[in-house]
C-alpha positions as CSV (number, residue, x, y, z in Angstrom):
1,M,86.1,72.1,110.7
2,T,89.4,70.4,111.5
3,S,92.1,71.1,114.1
4,T,94.1,72.6,111.2
5,H,91.3,75.2,110.6
6,F,91.5,76.2,114.3
7,S,95.3,76.6,114.2
8,D,95.1,78.6,111.0
9,L,92.5,80.9,112.4
10,A,94.5,81.5,115.6
11,A,97.6,82.3,113.4
12,I,95.5,84.7,111.3
13,L,94.2,86.5,114.4
14,R,97.6,86.4,116.1
15,H,96.0,85.7,119.5
16,A,95.2,82.1,120.6
17,D,92.3,83.4,122.8
18,A,90.7,85.0,119.7
19,V,89.5,81.6,118.6
20,I,86.9,80.0,120.9
21,A,86.1,76.3,120.9
22,D,84.8,75.8,124.4
23,P,81.4,74.1,124.0
24,Q,79.6,76.3,126.6
25,M,81.0,79.5,125.0
26,L,80.0,78.1,121.5
27,E,76.5,77.5,122.7
28,R,76.2,81.0,124.2
29,L,77.7,82.9,121.3
30,S,75.7,80.9,118.7
31,K,72.3,82.0,120.1
32,D,70.1,85.0,120.4
33,F,66.6,85.6,121.8
34,Y,65.1,83.2,119.2
35,W,63.2,81.5,122.0
36,Y,60.7,84.4,122.0
37,S,59.1,82.3,119.2
38,P,58.1,78.7,120.1
39,I,58.4,77.9,116.4
40,L,62.0,79.2,116.2
41,K,62.9,77.6,119.5
42,A,62.1,74.1,118.0
43,L,63.8,74.9,114.7
44,L,67.0,76.4,116.0
45,E,67.6,74.8,119.4
46,D,70.4,72.5,118.2
47,K,72.2,74.9,115.9
48,R,75.6,76.2,116.9
49,A,79.0,77.3,115.4
50,E,82.0,75.0,115.3
51,A,84.2,78.0,116.2
52,V,83.8,81.6,117.3
53,V,86.4,84.2,116.4
54,Q,86.8,87.6,118.0
55,P,88.6,90.0,115.7
56,R,90.2,93.2,116.9
57,S,90.5,95.1,113.6
58,R,89.1,95.4,110.1
59,E,92.2,93.6,108.8
60,D,91.5,90.7,111.1
61,I,88.0,90.4,109.7
62,Q,89.3,90.6,106.2
63,N,91.9,87.9,106.8
64,V,89.3,85.6,108.4
65,L,86.9,86.0,105.5
66,R,89.6,85.4,102.9
67,Y,90.5,82.2,104.7
68,C,86.9,81.0,105.1
69,F,86.2,81.7,101.5
70,D,89.2,79.7,100.4
71,Q,88.2,76.8,102.7
72,G,84.4,77.0,102.0
73,I,83.6,77.6,105.6
74,P,80.2,79.3,106.4
75,V,80.5,82.6,108.3
76,T,77.8,84.1,110.5
77,V,78.3,87.6,112.0
78,R,77.2,88.3,115.6
79,G,76.5,91.7,117.2
80,S,75.4,91.4,120.8
81,G,72.9,88.6,120.3
82,T,69.8,90.6,121.3
83,G,67.8,89.9,118.2
84,N,64.7,87.8,118.3
85,Y,64.5,86.0,115.0
86,G,67.6,83.7,115.0
87,Q,69.4,86.2,112.8
88,A,72.8,85.3,114.3
89,I,72.3,81.6,114.7
90,P,74.5,79.6,112.3
91,L,72.3,77.0,110.4
92,E,75.3,75.2,108.9
93,G,77.9,75.4,111.7
94,G,81.2,77.0,110.5
95,V,82.5,80.2,112.1
96,V,80.7,82.9,114.1
97,I,82.5,86.2,113.9
98,D,81.7,88.0,117.2
99,L,82.3,91.7,116.8
100,A,82.2,92.5,120.6
101,L,85.8,93.8,120.5
102,M,85.2,96.0,117.5
103,D,83.4,98.6,119.7
104,R,85.1,102.0,119.2
105,I,83.2,105.2,118.5
106,L,85.5,106.8,115.9
107,A,83.9,110.2,116.0
108,I,80.9,112.3,117.0
109,E,80.9,114.8,114.2
110,P,79.8,118.4,114.8
111,S,77.1,118.0,112.2
112,G,75.5,115.3,114.4
113,V,76.8,112.0,112.9
114,A,78.2,109.2,114.9
115,V,81.0,107.2,113.2
116,C,81.3,103.8,114.9
117,E,82.7,100.3,114.6
118,P,79.9,97.7,114.4
119,G,80.3,96.4,118.0
120,A,79.8,99.8,119.6
121,R,76.9,99.6,122.2
122,L,74.0,101.9,121.5
123,I,74.0,103.0,125.1
124,T,77.6,104.1,124.8
125,I,76.8,106.0,121.6
126,E,73.9,107.7,123.3
127,N,76.0,108.7,126.3
128,E,78.9,110.0,124.3
129,A,76.6,111.9,121.9
130,R,74.7,113.6,124.7
131,K,77.9,115.0,126.1
132,V,78.2,117.1,122.9
133,G,74.5,118.0,122.4
134,W,73.2,115.0,120.4
135,E,71.4,111.7,121.0
136,L,70.3,108.6,119.1
137,R,67.3,109.1,116.8
138,C,65.9,105.7,117.6
139,Y,67.0,102.6,119.5
140,P,65.6,99.3,120.7
141,S,64.5,98.6,124.2
142,T,67.7,96.4,124.4
143,Y,70.0,99.4,123.9
144,V,72.0,98.7,127.0
145,K,73.4,95.6,125.4
146,A,72.6,96.0,121.7
147,S,75.3,96.9,119.2
148,V,74.9,99.4,116.4
149,G,75.9,96.8,113.7
150,G,73.4,94.3,115.0
151,F,70.7,97.0,115.1
152,L,71.3,97.9,111.5
153,G,71.7,94.3,110.4
154,G,68.5,93.0,112.1
155,G,66.5,95.9,113.6
156,S,64.1,98.3,112.2
157,G,63.1,101.0,114.7
158,G,62.2,101.6,118.4
159,I,62.2,104.3,121.0
160,G,62.4,107.6,119.0
161,S,60.6,106.3,116.0
162,I,57.6,108.4,116.9
163,T,59.6,111.4,115.8
164,Y,62.2,110.1,113.4
165,G,60.7,107.0,111.9
166,G,62.7,103.8,111.6
167,L,66.2,103.1,110.6
168,R,65.2,103.1,107.0
169,D,63.7,106.6,107.1
170,N,65.0,110.2,107.0
171,Q,68.5,109.1,106.1
172,T,69.2,108.1,109.7
173,V,71.7,105.6,108.4
174,Q,74.0,107.8,106.4
175,G,76.7,105.3,105.5
176,I,77.7,101.7,105.9
177,E,81.0,100.1,105.1
178,V,81.0,96.3,104.5
179,L,83.4,93.6,103.7
180,T,82.5,91.2,100.9
181,M,82.8,87.5,100.9
182,E,85.0,86.9,97.8
183,P,88.4,85.4,97.1
184,E,89.8,88.8,98.0
185,P,87.4,90.4,100.4
186,R,86.8,94.1,99.6
187,F,85.8,97.0,101.8
188,V,82.8,98.6,100.0
189,R,81.1,101.8,101.1
190,F,77.4,102.6,100.7
191,D,76.1,106.1,101.2
192,G,72.6,107.7,101.0
193,D,69.9,105.4,99.5
194,A,72.6,102.8,98.7
195,V,72.6,101.7,102.3
196,H,69.3,99.9,101.7
197,Q,71.2,97.2,100.0
198,I,72.6,96.2,103.3
199,L,70.1,97.4,106.0
200,H,68.2,94.5,107.7
201,S,69.9,91.8,105.7
202,W,71.1,89.8,108.7
203,G,74.7,89.8,107.5
204,T,73.8,87.7,104.5
205,N,75.3,90.0,101.9
206,G,78.2,91.7,103.6
207,L,79.8,92.1,107.0
208,I,79.4,95.6,108.4
209,T,82.7,97.1,109.5
210,E,81.8,100.8,110.0
211,V,78.6,102.8,110.4
212,R,77.7,106.5,109.9
213,L,74.6,107.2,112.0
214,A,72.7,110.5,112.0
215,L,71.8,111.8,115.4
216,G,69.1,114.1,116.7
217,P,69.4,117.2,119.0
218,K,69.7,116.3,122.6
219,R,66.6,116.7,124.7
220,D,65.8,116.3,128.4
221,W,63.2,113.5,128.4
222,A,60.6,113.2,131.2
223,Q,58.8,110.0,131.9
224,L,55.1,109.6,132.4
225,A,52.7,106.7,133.0
226,V,48.9,107.3,132.8
227,A,46.2,104.7,133.6
228,F,42.7,104.5,132.1
229,D,39.8,102.3,133.0
230,A,39.2,101.3,129.4
231,Y,41.5,100.5,126.6
232,D,39.6,102.6,124.1
233,A,40.1,105.7,126.3
234,A,43.8,105.0,126.7
235,Y,44.3,104.4,123.0
236,T,42.4,107.7,122.1
237,F,44.5,109.8,124.5
238,A,47.8,108.2,123.3
239,E,46.7,108.7,119.7
240,N,46.0,112.4,120.4
241,I,49.4,113.0,122.0
242,A,51.2,111.0,119.3
243,N,49.7,113.2,116.6
244,D,50.2,116.4,118.5
245,T,53.0,118.2,116.6
246,V,53.5,120.7,119.5
247,T,54.7,118.1,122.0
248,P,58.2,116.8,121.5
249,K,58.1,113.0,122.3
250,R,60.3,110.0,122.1
251,L,57.9,107.3,123.2
252,V,54.1,106.7,123.2
253,T,53.2,103.2,124.2
254,V,49.7,101.7,125.0
255,F,49.1,98.4,126.9
256,E,45.7,96.9,127.5
257,W,45.2,94.9,130.6
258,P,46.4,92.4,131.6
259,I,49.7,93.2,129.9
260,P,50.7,95.7,132.7
261,S,50.3,92.8,135.2
262,Y,53.4,91.2,133.7
263,F,55.6,94.1,134.7
264,A,56.6,92.6,138.1
265,P,59.2,95.2,139.2
266,I,56.8,98.2,138.7
267,Q,53.4,96.7,139.9
268,R,52.9,99.7,142.2
269,F,52.5,101.8,139.1
270,C,50.1,99.4,137.3
271,P,46.5,99.7,138.8
272,L,44.6,96.4,138.7
273,G,42.4,96.0,135.6
274,Q,43.5,99.3,133.9
275,S,45.1,100.0,130.6
276,L,48.4,101.9,130.7
277,I,50.2,104.5,128.6
278,F,54.0,105.1,128.9
279,F,55.4,108.4,127.5
280,L,58.7,110.0,127.1
281,V,58.1,113.7,126.4
282,E,60.4,116.7,126.5
283,N,60.7,118.0,130.1
284,S,59.1,121.3,129.4
285,A,56.0,119.6,127.9
286,L,55.4,117.3,130.9
287,P,53.1,119.7,132.9
288,E,50.8,120.2,129.8
289,V,50.6,116.5,129.1
290,V,49.8,115.8,132.7
291,R,47.0,118.4,132.5
292,K,45.6,116.9,129.3
293,A,45.7,113.4,130.8
294,A,43.6,114.4,133.8
295,L,41.1,116.2,131.6
296,A,40.8,113.0,129.5
297,G,40.0,110.9,132.6
298,G,43.4,109.4,133.1
299,T,45.2,108.8,136.4
300,I,48.8,109.8,136.7
301,V,50.5,106.8,138.2
302,Y,54.1,107.8,137.6
303,S,55.6,111.1,136.7
304,Q,59.4,111.8,136.7
305,P,60.8,115.1,135.4
306,Y,64.1,114.8,133.7
307,T,67.0,114.5,136.2
308,E,70.5,113.3,135.8
309,P,71.4,110.7,137.0
310,R,67.9,109.1,136.7
311,K,66.3,107.5,139.8
312,G,63.5,105.0,139.8
313,P,62.3,102.7,137.0
314,L,63.1,103.3,133.3
315,L,59.8,102.9,131.5
316,T,61.5,102.0,128.2
317,D,62.5,98.7,129.9
318,Y,58.9,97.6,129.5
319,T,58.2,98.7,125.9
320,W,58.8,97.4,122.4
321,N,60.0,93.8,122.6
322,H,60.8,94.1,126.3
323,T,57.1,93.8,126.7
324,T,57.2,90.4,125.2
325,L,60.0,89.4,127.5
326,W,58.0,90.3,130.6
327,A,55.0,88.4,129.2
328,L,57.1,85.3,128.6
329,K,58.5,85.5,132.2
330,T,54.9,85.4,133.4
331,D,53.5,82.8,131.0
332,P,55.7,80.7,128.7
333,A,52.7,80.0,126.5
334,L,52.6,83.6,125.3
335,T,54.5,85.0,122.3
336,Y,54.1,88.0,120.0
337,L,53.4,89.3,116.5
338,Q,54.6,92.5,114.7
339,C,51.7,94.3,113.2
340,G,50.7,97.6,111.7
341,F,47.2,98.9,112.2
342,N,45.5,101.4,109.9
343,P,45.2,104.7,111.7
344,E,41.9,105.4,110.0
345,T,40.2,102.0,110.9
346,A,42.3,100.8,113.9
347,R,39.3,100.7,116.3
348,Q,37.3,98.6,113.9
349,Q,40.3,96.3,113.5
350,F,40.6,96.0,117.3
351,R,37.0,95.0,117.6
352,L,37.2,92.4,114.8
353,I,40.3,90.8,116.3
354,R,38.8,90.8,119.8
355,A,35.6,89.1,118.5
356,R,37.6,86.4,116.7
357,F,40.4,85.7,119.2
358,G,39.2,87.1,122.6
359,E,42.1,87.6,125.0
360,D,44.4,85.3,123.1
361,F,45.3,88.5,121.3
362,L,46.3,91.4,123.6
363,F,46.9,94.9,122.2
364,H,50.3,96.5,122.7
365,I,50.7,99.6,120.5
366,E,53.8,101.6,119.7
367,F,53.1,104.8,117.8
368,V,55.6,105.5,115.1
369,K,56.1,107.9,112.2
370,N,56.2,106.2,108.8
371,D,58.3,107.2,105.8
372,R,55.4,109.6,104.6
373,G,55.3,111.4,107.9
374,L,52.0,109.7,109.1
375,I,51.7,108.5,112.7
376,I,50.9,104.8,112.6
377,P,49.7,102.5,115.4
378,A,52.4,99.8,115.1
379,A,51.9,96.9,117.4
380,L,53.7,94.1,119.1
381,P,50.6,92.3,120.4
382,I,51.0,89.5,123.0
383,V,49.3,86.4,121.7
384,R,48.7,83.0,123.1
385,F,50.5,80.2,121.3
386,K,48.4,77.0,121.0
387,D,50.0,75.6,117.9
388,E,51.4,76.8,114.6
389,E,48.1,76.5,112.9
390,Y,46.4,78.8,115.4
391,L,49.2,81.3,115.1
392,N,48.9,81.3,111.3
393,E,45.2,81.8,111.6
394,M,45.9,85.0,113.6
395,I,48.4,86.2,111.0
396,D,46.0,85.4,108.1
397,Y,43.0,87.1,109.7
398,C,45.0,90.2,110.5
399,R,46.1,90.5,106.9
400,E,42.5,89.8,105.7
401,I,41.2,92.8,107.6
402,G,44.0,95.1,106.5
403,V,46.5,94.7,109.4
404,T,50.0,94.3,108.1
405,V,52.1,91.5,109.7
406,A,55.9,91.1,109.7
407,N,56.1,87.5,110.9
408,P,58.7,87.1,113.7
409,H,58.3,83.3,113.6
410,V,60.3,82.6,110.4
411,N,64.1,82.4,110.1
412,Q,64.7,84.1,106.8
413,V,65.0,87.8,105.7
414,E,62.1,87.6,103.2
415,G,59.5,86.3,105.6
416,G,60.1,88.9,108.3
417,G,58.5,91.7,106.4
418,R,61.7,93.9,105.9
419,F,62.8,92.5,102.6
420,R,62.6,95.2,99.9
421,S,60.3,94.6,96.9
422,D,63.0,95.8,94.5
423,N,65.3,92.9,95.6
424,I,68.4,95.0,96.0
425,Q,69.4,93.0,99.1
426,L,69.2,89.8,97.1
427,R,71.1,91.3,94.2
428,A,73.8,92.6,96.6
429,K,74.2,89.0,97.9
430,Y,74.8,87.7,94.4
431,Q,77.5,90.4,94.0
432,F,79.2,90.3,97.3
433,D,78.7,86.7,98.5
434,P,78.6,84.6,95.3
435,R,79.2,81.3,97.1
436,G,76.5,81.9,99.7
437,L,78.9,81.5,102.6
438,L,77.5,84.5,104.7
439,N,74.8,83.3,107.1
440,P,73.7,80.6,104.7
441,G,70.0,79.6,104.7
442,K,68.8,83.0,105.9
443,M,68.0,84.5,102.5
444,A,65.6,82.0,101.0
445,T,65.4,83.5,97.5
446,F,69.2,83.2,97.0
447,S,70.6,80.3,95.0
448,P,74.4,80.1,94.6
449,E,73.8,78.2,91.3
450,D,71.9,81.2,89.8
451,T,74.6,82.9,87.7
452,T,72.1,85.1,85.9
453,A,71.1,87.2,88.9
454,G,71.1,91.0,88.4
455,K,73.9,93.2,89.7
456,V,73.8,96.3,91.9
457,T,76.0,99.4,91.7
458,D,78.1,100.0,94.8
459,R,79.8,103.2,95.8
460,A,83.3,102.2,96.6
């Protein structure tokens, strides 16, 4: 990029401070939590934008995209930078569009739908929705910082998925508006199943400008931590509660020892050598879950009925990929995988993995509901990284014994396990980003020279 490009962008945005060229800011706003993966850390360490722009309106974004298309400048969109796969890291320099200032909640509709700009923080949506009787259906452990646009572009599920499934399920994402990367960028709206063209595409086939997100009825969530001497006993009790249709729940997480030893701020609730379960259950159900835990041989190490404001630790800060963060703080040689165990044969799969890899593969289970309504032991196991060959051996063996793996150590949409088999995300890229200027290099199956690619039907 030249000084002329910087001047032009500043004129387009009408604010000199809306175009950032400071090297330290470029470094910060070009990166996410890619360093969770030692492979991505080496691959992406030196990648950064040449400029960051911070638009204040949909029209600002449209004008920037029009200019960048005309000049052939690559564009990468950034939410809050809480992703773990390098989604928001520009491989070819160019411009990063930081949507931090596009953070308005436009409406919480009486029917339970949040209408938001892409930069709206998930915690803000949760807080505003709860004021009128609603709450998020699912959210990542990073929800204090994470933006709704980033979550839809690069996330898949989280806290709440035990009840509602992931973002792709149960029409949780009711509508998405995107801007195309064409000579004249268009606002295109997707509703219903059409949203799957855009979900989890890392901003490679359209820039999200508005979201319609279905909410769930507000509940008062109590926290509970239960310790067991053995992992098998902890897993069994967690599985029973996860499958109990009577108990409203938002979180069922199981950690085998020594994973709880990584949670430095809450060590008083993590008995030495014991596996641990974290629950969020509806406040009225807490006494019954406590009773069942005691009958199953568990020890209640933390129990907090719902109160507002909350006091004490927030257990969700140690679940989902926050678990990985605490592990990395303890031992930088650790990393993680994303797995799905078979609910019918999970125990046998656990035994086979333990026999093969010992404590280089530690079990961290997040129970979720899949798109068929089945409760699945999803997992973000903590694994020891020796080298890429050993990591791939783990991945290959998991798949060999029927454990699905979405590989978080690759920097393209297809390799991460969320690319749709019907290729509608790829087809949308051909239609809405024909020159391949949106987040280039992140959709490996795209070739800008391929003029025969199929088209998709949008709902404008």
